[in-house]
VOPAGU-2260 file (C-alpha; in pm, 1 decimal, decimal comma):
REM VOPAGU-2260
SITE   aa  ch    i         X         Y         Z
SITE  MET   A    0    5100,6    1964,1    1417,4
SITE  GLY   A    1    5126,3    1712,1    1174,4
SITE  GLY   A    2    5189,9    1798,8     831,7
SITE  ARG   A    3    4909,0    1841,5     535,4
SITE  ARG   A    4    4774,3    1516,0     414,1
SITE  ASP   A    5    4719,4    1533,8      19,4
SITE  ARG   A    6    4397,9    1453,4     -81,3
SITE  ARG   A    7    4318,3    1137,8    -275,9
SITE  PRO   A    8    4232,0    1223,4    -665,0
SITE  THR   A    9    3875,4    1107,9    -762,8
SITE  ILE   A   10    3740,6     948,4   -1063,6
SITE  VAL   A   11    3631,6    1328,3   -1129,0
SITE  ASP   A   12    3961,8    1448,4   -1093,3
SITE  VAL   A   13    4095,2    1202,3   -1320,8
SITE  ALA   A   14    3861,6    1242,0   -1581,8
SITE  ARG   A   15    3878,1    1597,4   -1584,4
SITE  LYS   A   16    4207,5    1583,1   -1721,1
SITE  ALA   A   17    4064,8    1413,7   -2019,4
SITE  GLY   A   18    3835,3    1680,2   -2073,4
SITE  VAL   A   19    3561,1    1512,6   -1901,8
SITE  SER   A   20    3333,1    1757,5   -1668,2
SITE  LYS   A   21    3191,2    1664,9   -1334,2
SITE  SER   A   22    2808,6    1644,4   -1468,8
SITE  LEU   A   23    2939,3    1430,4   -1750,5
SITE  VAL   A   24    3109,0    1191,5   -1458,1
SITE  SER   A   25    2800,3    1153,2   -1277,1
SITE  LEU   A   26    2585,2    1101,8   -1611,9
SITE  VAL   A   27    2808,1     819,0   -1664,7
SITE  MET   A   28    2804,9     690,1   -1321,7
SITE  ARG   A   29    2420,7     651,0   -1348,1
SITE  GLY   A   30    2432,2     508,1   -1683,3
SITE  ALA   A   31    2257,5     763,0   -1873,2
SITE  SER   A   32    2229,5     681,8   -2221,1
SITE  ASN   A   33    2250,3    1036,1   -2338,0
SITE  VAL   A   34    2688,3    1029,5   -2307,5
SITE  SER   A   35    2899,0     996,7   -2586,5
SITE  GLU   A   36    3136,5     671,1   -2594,5
SITE  ALA   A   37    3437,8     855,2   -2526,5
SITE  SER   A   38    3340,8    1047,4   -2234,1
SITE  ARG   A   39    3228,0     699,7   -2105,4
SITE  GLN   A   40    3544,3     522,2   -2180,7
SITE  ALA   A   41    3717,3     827,4   -2005,9
SITE  VAL   A   42    3527,6     756,9   -1671,8
SITE  LEU   A   43    3631,6     382,3   -1722,3
SITE  GLU   A   44    3978,2     437,1   -1752,7
SITE  ALA   A   45    3975,4     692,1   -1483,6
SITE  ALA   A   46    3824,3     420,3   -1232,3
SITE  GLN   A   47    4080,8     145,9   -1366,3
SITE  GLU   A   48    4347,0     397,8   -1308,8
SITE  LEU   A   49    4241,6     502,3    -935,2
SITE  GLY   A   50    4238,3     101,1    -870,0
SITE  TYR   A   51    3830,7      91,9    -800,9
SITE  ARG   A   52    3765,4    -314,2    -722,7
SITE  PRO   A   53    3537,5    -498,2    -802,2
SITE  ASN   A   54    3534,8    -380,3   -1159,2
SITE  ALA   A   55    3200,9    -451,2   -1118,2
SITE  MET   A   56    3149,3     -55,6   -1121,3
SITE  ALA   A   57    3336,7     -69,0   -1460,1
SITE  ARG   A   58    3113,5    -346,5   -1597,2
SITE  SER   A   59    2800,2    -189,3   -1488,4
SITE  LEU   A   60    2892,6     170,5   -1633,0
SITE  VAL   A   61    2963,2     -40,3   -2005,4
SITE  GLN   A   62    2655,7    -238,6   -1972,3
SITE  GLN   A   63    2440,9       1,2   -1824,9
SITE  ARG   A   64    2371,2    -256,5   -1522,1
SITE  SER   A   65    2390,2    -255,8   -1144,9
SITE  PHE   A   66    2442,1    -620,6   -1090,2
SITE  VAL   A   67    2224,4    -547,6    -812,6
SITE  ILE   A   68    1937,2    -781,3    -720,6
SITE  GLY   A   69    1668,9    -618,0    -482,1
SITE  VAL   A   70    1538,2    -869,5    -209,3
SITE  MET   A   71    1247,5    -760,3     -49,6
SITE  VAL   A   72    1101,7   -1006,3     271,2
SITE  SER   A   73     776,9   -1001,3     419,9
SITE  ASP   A   74     911,6   -1020,5     761,6
SITE  LEU   A   75    1297,4   -1049,9     908,4
SITE  SER   A   76    1167,6   -1184,1    1229,3
SITE  ASN   A   77    1038,5   -1523,0    1079,8
SITE  PRO   A   78    1308,2   -1745,4    1010,6
SITE  PHE   A   79    1157,4   -1925,4     661,2
SITE  PHE   A   80    1242,0   -1589,6     501,3
SITE  ILE   A   81    1596,9   -1594,0     666,9
SITE  ASP   A   82    1636,3   -1883,6     449,0
SITE  VAL   A   83    1506,9   -1723,2     129,2
SITE  ILE   A   84    1743,9   -1468,6     169,2
SITE  GLN   A   85    2014,6   -1686,2     214,3
SITE  GLY   A   86    1934,4   -1875,3    -119,5
SITE  ALA   A   87    1879,5   -1555,0    -272,3
SITE  THR   A   88    2231,7   -1402,6    -184,1
SITE  GLU   A   89    2444,1   -1745,1    -265,3
SITE  ALA   A   90    2244,3   -1747,0    -608,2
SITE  ALA   A   91    2322,6   -1371,9    -675,8
SITE  ARG   A   92    2671,0   -1439,8    -566,5
SITE  GLU   A   93    2753,4   -1728,7    -755,3
SITE  ALA   A   94    2642,4   -1494,0   -1111,5
SITE  GLY   A   95    2843,2   -1209,4   -1007,7
SITE  TYR   A   96    2558,6   -1002,8    -862,9
SITE  ARG   A   97    2518,6    -870,5    -522,7
SITE  ALA   A   98    2171,9    -913,8    -318,8
SITE  LEU   A   99    2035,1    -583,5    -144,0
SITE  VAL   A  100    1795,7    -699,2     140,2
SITE  ASN   A  101    1519,1    -477,7     289,7
SITE  THR   A  102    1166,7    -518,5     485,9
SITE  GLY   A  103     841,8    -404,5     510,0
SITE  GLY   A  104     748,0    -562,1     852,2
SITE  ARG   A  105     410,7    -776,6     744,2
SITE  GLN   A  106     292,2    -392,6     671,4
SITE  LYS   A  107     160,3    -308,4     327,4
SITE  ASP   A  108     265,4      50,5     314,3
SITE  ASN   A  109     603,4       0,7     434,8
SITE  GLU   A  110     640,9    -287,7     191,9
SITE  GLU   A  111     562,6     -63,9     -90,8
SITE  ASP   A  112     816,5     187,4      31,7
SITE  ALA   A  113    1076,9    -118,0      29,2
SITE  ILE   A  114    1003,2    -166,4    -313,1
SITE  GLU   A  115    1028,8     171,8    -447,9
SITE  THR   A  116    1316,4     256,4    -269,2
SITE  LEU   A  117    1527,5     -83,1    -461,0
SITE  VAL   A  118    1367,6      42,1    -759,6
SITE  ARG   A  119    1510,8     373,3    -692,4
SITE  LEU   A  120    1849,5     240,3    -655,2
SITE  GLN   A  121    1809,3      98,2   -1019,8
SITE  VAL   A  122    1868,0    -270,9    -900,7
SITE  ASP   A  123    1847,7    -500,6   -1195,7
SITE  GLY   A  124    1562,3    -711,2   -1045,5
SITE  LEU   A  125    1312,6    -786,4    -795,9
SITE  VAL   A  126    1277,8   -1086,9    -544,8
SITE  LEU   A  127     934,7   -1044,0    -323,2
SITE  ALA   A  128     880,0   -1276,0     -76,1
SITE  GLY   A  129     590,5   -1338,9     102,2
SITE  SER   A  130     474,1    -965,9      12,0
SITE  ILE   A  131     117,0    -823,1     100,4
SITE  VAL   A  132     101,7    -557,0    -137,6
SITE  ASP   A  133    -182,7    -529,8    -437,2
SITE  ALA   A  134    -146,6    -718,8    -717,2
SITE  GLN   A  135    -188,7    -395,4    -924,2
SITE  PHE   A  136     117,7    -263,5    -725,1
SITE  ILE   A  137     348,8    -537,2    -832,6
SITE  GLU   A  138     210,6    -505,3   -1158,7
SITE  ARG   A  139     350,1    -168,9   -1212,1
SITE  VAL   A  140     667,3    -215,9   -1069,0
SITE  GLY   A  141     730,3    -563,2   -1300,6
SITE  ALA   A  142     661,3    -331,9   -1598,2
SITE  GLU   A  143     972,6    -113,2   -1477,0
SITE  VAL   A  144    1190,4    -403,2   -1335,4
SITE  PRO   A  145    1217,0    -767,3   -1354,6
SITE  THR   A  146    1048,5    -934,1   -1086,6
SITE  VAL   A  147     953,5   -1244,0    -901,1
SITE  ILE   A  148     740,8   -1308,9    -633,6
SITE  THR   A  149     761,0   -1620,4    -406,2
SITE  ASN   A  150     488,0   -1756,3    -144,2
SITE  ARG   A  151     257,8   -1599,5    -368,4
SITE  HIS   A  152      35,3   -1732,0    -633,5
SITE  SER   A  153      26,9   -1556,3    -979,6
SITE  ARG   A  154     -93,1   -1585,0   -1356,8
SITE  SER   A  155      62,1   -1265,4   -1399,5
SITE  LYS   A  156     214,2   -1189,4   -1786,1
SITE  VAL   A  157     467,3    -955,5   -1662,8
SITE  ILE   A  158     589,2   -1094,1   -1326,5
SITE  ASP   A  159     742,2   -1442,5   -1248,6
SITE  SER   A  160     637,8   -1631,6    -931,7
SITE  ILE   A  161     759,1   -1943,5    -786,5
SITE  VAL   A  162     510,8   -2102,7    -491,4
SITE  ILE   A  163     462,0   -2417,5    -276,8
SITE  HIS   A  164     152,7   -2628,6    -353,0
SITE  ASP   A  165       7,6   -2506,5     -50,9
SITE  ARG   A  166    -351,1   -2645,2    -102,7
SITE  LYS   A  167    -131,1   -3001,8    -113,8
SITE  GLY   A  168      67,7   -2883,5     155,4
SITE  ALA   A  169    -235,4   -2819,1     414,2
SITE  ALA   A  170    -417,1   -3133,8     286,5
SITE  MET   A  171     -99,0   -3349,5     357,6
SITE  ALA   A  172    -129,2   -3242,2     723,7
SITE  VAL   A  173    -510,9   -3322,6     740,5
SITE  ASP   A  174    -404,8   -3638,4     580,6
SITE  HIS   A  175    -155,4   -3717,2     837,5
SITE  LEU   A  176    -370,2   -3638,2    1115,8
SITE  VAL   A  177    -662,5   -3838,2    1014,9
SITE  GLY   A  178    -463,8   -4128,4     969,6
SITE  LEU   A  179    -349,3   -4100,1    1335,1
SITE  GLY   A  180    -721,8   -4108,1    1404,0
SITE  HIS   A  181    -801,9   -3748,5    1434,3
SITE  ARG   A  182   -1124,6   -3634,4    1353,8
SITE  LYS   A  183   -1157,3   -3252,2    1560,1
SITE  ILE   A  184    -881,8   -3083,8    1391,3
SITE  VAL   A  185    -854,7   -2732,2    1383,0
SITE  HIS   A  186    -689,4   -2485,8    1169,3
SITE  ILE   A  187    -543,9   -2135,0    1249,9
SITE  THR   A  188    -526,4   -1942,2     995,1
SITE  GLY   A  189    -258,3   -1677,1     848,6
SITE  GLY   A  190    -447,9   -1397,4     815,9
SITE  ARG   A  191    -353,9   -1186,5     542,2
SITE  GLY   A  192       6,9   -1380,1     480,6
SITE  ALA   A  193      94,3   -1485,6     138,0
SITE  GLY   A  194     -20,3   -1835,3      71,6
SITE  ALA   A  195    -268,6   -1796,5     400,8
SITE  ARG   A  196    -588,3   -1838,3     182,4
SITE  ASN   A  197    -453,6   -2178,1     -26,5
SITE  ARG   A  198    -326,6   -2323,1     314,1
SITE  LEU   A  199    -703,1   -2263,8     453,4
SITE  ASN   A  200    -863,7   -2372,6     100,5
SITE  GLY   A  201    -641,8   -2712,7     124,6
SITE  TYR   A  202    -714,2   -2789,8     479,1
SITE  ARG   A  203   -1103,6   -2764,0     419,3
SITE  GLN   A  204   -1052,3   -2948,3      63,2
SITE  ALA   A  205    -892,1   -3208,6     264,4
SITE  MET   A  206   -1146,4   -3249,8     585,0
SITE  LYS   A  207   -1470,7   -3272,0     289,1
SITE  ARG   A  208   -1249,5   -3574,7     141,6
SITE  HIS   A  209   -1227,3   -3737,7     435,1
SITE  GLY   A  210   -1621,6   -3704,0     543,3
SITE  LEU   A  211   -1520,0   -3464,1     811,1
SITE  GLU   A  212   -1714,6   -3165,2     680,0
SITE  GLU   A  213   -1891,8   -3086,8     984,0
SITE  GLU   A  214   -1590,7   -3076,4    1177,0
SITE  ILE   A  215   -1426,3   -2808,3    1029,1
SITE  ARG   A  216   -1324,7   -2521,8    1253,9
SITE  VAL   A  217   -1136,5   -2248,2    1144,3
SITE  VAL   A  218    -976,2   -1983,8    1397,9
SITE  ALA   A  219    -845,3   -1632,0    1321,4
SITE  GLY   A  220    -464,3   -1603,7    1334,7
SITE  ALA   A  221    -175,4   -1453,4    1168,8
SITE  TYR   A  222     214,1   -1581,4    1071,8
SITE  THR   A  223     336,8   -1478,9    1425,5
SITE  GLU   A  224     365,4   -1656,6    1803,5
SITE  LYS   A  225     143,2   -1403,1    1888,9
SITE  GLY   A  226    -126,3   -1507,2    1578,7
SITE  GLY   A  227    -102,5   -1854,5    1721,4
SITE  ALA   A  228    -127,0   -1814,9    2080,0
SITE  GLU   A  229    -426,5   -1590,6    2023,5
SITE  GLY   A  230    -591,2   -1867,7    1814,2
SITE  VAL   A  231    -555,9   -2100,9    2133,0
SITE  ALA   A  232    -727,5   -1860,4    2367,6
SITE  ARG   A  233   -1003,8   -1808,7    2090,6
SITE  LEU   A  234   -1073,2   -2199,1    2076,0
SITE  VAL   A  235   -1063,3   -2222,0    2475,9
SITE  ASP   A  236   -1263,0   -1930,1    2513,0
SITE  GLU   A  237   -1546,0   -2033,3    2271,2
SITE  GLY   A  238   -1540,9   -2401,3    2432,2
SITE  VAL   A  239   -1451,8   -2569,4    2081,0
SITE  GLU   A  240   -1352,4   -2945,7    2101,6
SITE  PHE   A  241    -987,3   -2990,0    1947,8
SITE  THR   A  242    -731,1   -3277,4    1941,5
SITE  ALA   A  243    -522,7   -3150,0    1683,8
SITE  ILE   A  244    -437,9   -2800,0    1543,8
SITE  LEU   A  245    -294,5   -2709,1    1176,0
SITE  ALA   A  246    -100,5   -2384,7    1254,3
SITE  PRO   A  247     -38,9   -2170,1     922,7
SITE  ASN   A  248     354,0   -2167,3     992,3
SITE  ASP   A  249     609,9   -2277,0    1217,5
SITE  LEU   A  250     638,6   -1919,1    1400,8
SITE  ALA   A  251     248,8   -1946,0    1470,9
SITE  ALA   A  252     289,5   -2285,7    1586,5
SITE  LEU   A  253     556,9   -2204,0    1854,8
SITE  GLY   A  254     248,9   -1939,9    1979,7
SITE  VAL   A  255      36,4   -2267,1    1972,1
SITE  LEU   A  256     260,3   -2497,1    2191,1
SITE  GLU   A  257     341,0   -2229,5    2427,6
SITE  ALA   A  258     -10,5   -2140,8    2450,9
SITE  LEU   A  259    -142,4   -2495,8    2493,8
SITE  ASN   A  260     127,4   -2576,3    2745,5
SITE  ALA   A  261      13,2   -2248,0    2968,6
SITE  ARG   A  262    -322,3   -2402,8    2959,1
SITE  GLY   A  263    -231,7   -2769,5    3089,8
SITE  PHE   A  264    -252,1   -2938,9    2718,2
SITE  ARG   A  265      11,8   -3166,4    2671,4
SITE  VAL   A  266     159,7   -3232,4    2323,7
SITE  PRO   A  267     104,0   -3497,8    2179,3
SITE  GLU   A  268     -69,3   -3677,7    2456,6
SITE  ASP   A  269    -376,7   -3441,2    2450,4
SITE  VAL   A  270    -330,6   -3232,1    2143,8
SITE  SER   A  271    -122,8   -3296,8    1796,9
SITE  VAL   A  272      10,1   -2996,2    1652,4
SITE  VAL   A  273     173,9   -2937,1    1275,4
SITE  GLY   A  274     342,4   -2671,6    1185,2
SITE  TYR   A  275     379,9   -2515,0     815,9
SITE  ASP   A  276     750,5   -2437,9     653,9
SITE  ASP   A  277     958,8   -2703,2     848,5
SITE  THR   A  278    1215,7   -2387,9     945,1
SITE  PHE   A  279    1508,4   -2504,9    1190,9
SITE  LEU   A  280    1261,5   -2407,4    1483,1
SITE  ALA   A  281    1041,7   -2720,6    1411,0
SITE  GLY   A  282    1370,0   -2916,5    1428,6
SITE  LEU   A  283    1500,1   -2808,7    1747,2
SITE  GLY   A  284    1520,2   -3088,5    2018,0
SITE  HIS   A  285    1255,3   -2923,1    2286,3
SITE  ILE   A  286    1069,0   -2857,3    1987,9
SITE  ASP   A  287    1057,8   -3175,3    1756,9
SITE  MET   A  288     759,0   -3025,7    1560,8
SITE  THR   A  289     592,6   -3213,9    1253,9
SITE  SER   A  290     566,8   -2936,2    1021,4
SITE  VAL   A  291     482,0   -2938,8     615,3
SITE  ARG   A  292     829,6   -2851,0     441,4
SITE  GLN   A  293     872,1   -2617,6     184,3
SITE  ASP   A  294    1246,3   -2585,4      75,1
SITE  ALA   A  295    1321,1   -2191,1     147,3
SITE  ARG   A  296    1664,0   -2166,8      -2,4
SITE  GLN   A  297    1567,2   -2335,6    -332,6
SITE  MET   A  298    1327,2   -2084,3    -345,8
SITE  GLY   A  299    1558,6   -1802,9    -276,8
SITE  ALA   A  300    1794,6   -1943,0    -517,6
SITE  GLN   A  301    1545,3   -2016,4    -785,1
SITE  ALA   A  302    1397,4   -1665,5    -801,2
SITE  VAL   A  303    1757,0   -1518,9    -869,3
SITE  GLU   A  304    1815,4   -1730,3   -1142,0
SITE  MET   A  305    1485,5   -1675,0   -1300,1
SITE  LEU   A  306    1558,2   -1271,3   -1247,1
SITE  ILE   A  307    1907,5   -1346,0   -1405,0
SITE  GLU   A  308    1704,1   -1511,2   -1719,6
SITE  ARG   A  309    1498,3   -1217,6   -1750,6
SITE  ALA   A  310    1768,9    -933,1   -1700,0
SITE  ASP   A  311    2012,7   -1105,2   -1956,1
SITE  GLY   A  312    1731,8   -1156,8   -2214,7
SITE  GLN   A  313    1762,6   -1511,6   -2178,2
SITE  ARG   A  314    1370,2   -1503,8   -2159,2
SITE  THR   A  315    1104,1   -1248,4   -2214,4
SITE  THR   A  316     757,8   -1478,5   -2105,5
SITE  THR   A  317     705,3   -1528,5   -1769,6
SITE  ASP   A  318     719,7   -1835,7   -1581,6
SITE  HIS   A  319     546,2   -1944,0   -1256,3
SITE  ILE   A  320     689,6   -2240,3   -1122,9
SITE  VAL   A  321     491,0   -2423,9    -846,4
SITE  LEU   A  322     734,3   -2679,3    -597,5
SITE  GLU   A  323     590,7   -2954,8    -449,1
SITE  PRO   A  324     585,2   -2970,4     -57,0
SITE  THR   A  325     644,0   -3297,1     167,4
SITE  LEU   A  326     556,6   -3351,0     515,7
SITE  THR   A  327     868,6   -3417,5     791,8
SITE  ILE   A  328     672,3   -3630,6    1109,3
SITE  ARG   A  329     825,0   -3579,3    1452,0
SITE  SER   A  330     692,6   -3608,7    1776,8
SITE  SER   A  331     442,0   -3344,5    1812,9
SITE  THR   A  332     189,1   -3560,8    1641,1
SITE  ALA   A  333      32,9   -3888,2    1796,7
SITE  PRO   A  334    -318,4   -4071,0    1800,5
SITE  PRO   A  335    -596,6   -3866,0    1946,6
SITE  PRO   A  336    -655,4   -3922,5    2352,9
SITE  HIS   A  337    -916,5   -4207,8    2394,0
């Protein structure tokens, strides 16, 4: 049998030598304010003596900050939110923070649990990307910890927001299709997804502006491939005539393309398709889909910058930023068939 291996001393062991009890060490670790400066310093010195790295822990204890930002995204299967996460984590790292990511899987109750978990972990701020929870819930959370919501419009005096101008983005898509000669343009909606209502309103307003109010056709869908495919099924089953489809996002647009192909429609010869978000999926060679672009990485990075401003006390008022969309034109759109 091998010899007994000595246990590595802990912060508690070292701090006890300085007369600091285990319970006091626990209080300091949690950032409690009812601890003497002498005890706090003893724990910091113990951490340094043991070579704890990075020294972010010591910094956290001194400043009573975690230097962790929580990021809750609505749907990890949507590539748009992957880009938001990348932008947020890169910005956090550059600022000396870490990002802790979780998701609610497009379920309201799960999102609330995910957000409450991040709050309990004492993050310094929250980025809520595409959240579908009630505004009142977000307001309560924002009163506890600096919070930024993305992809969802807000006029709150408690939380910050950063969004794309979704009405303008949807209108750009309609303008492009009308410019190609389309009149029978259908919009498959994003259901309860963040920004879906504004995209629907942008579609309606643009159709009316072009004198196509009688051609407005709206079909229920969702921000998923299944939602896009089901939207096409409804159109065909109901005998709706259409030459172009505006999908609620790129993921739903993939479902649209698959459903059209399964029913013998050619894209763009028979039907033009426009996505939304301009994720990497839209740019894949075999898809090559026209899509409304919003810069997800910029959105994630800017959300973190806004949080840090609030956490550092550089700004006490809320800020609501609206980014401008652009349209990336590819081969999924063409003039309508004669």
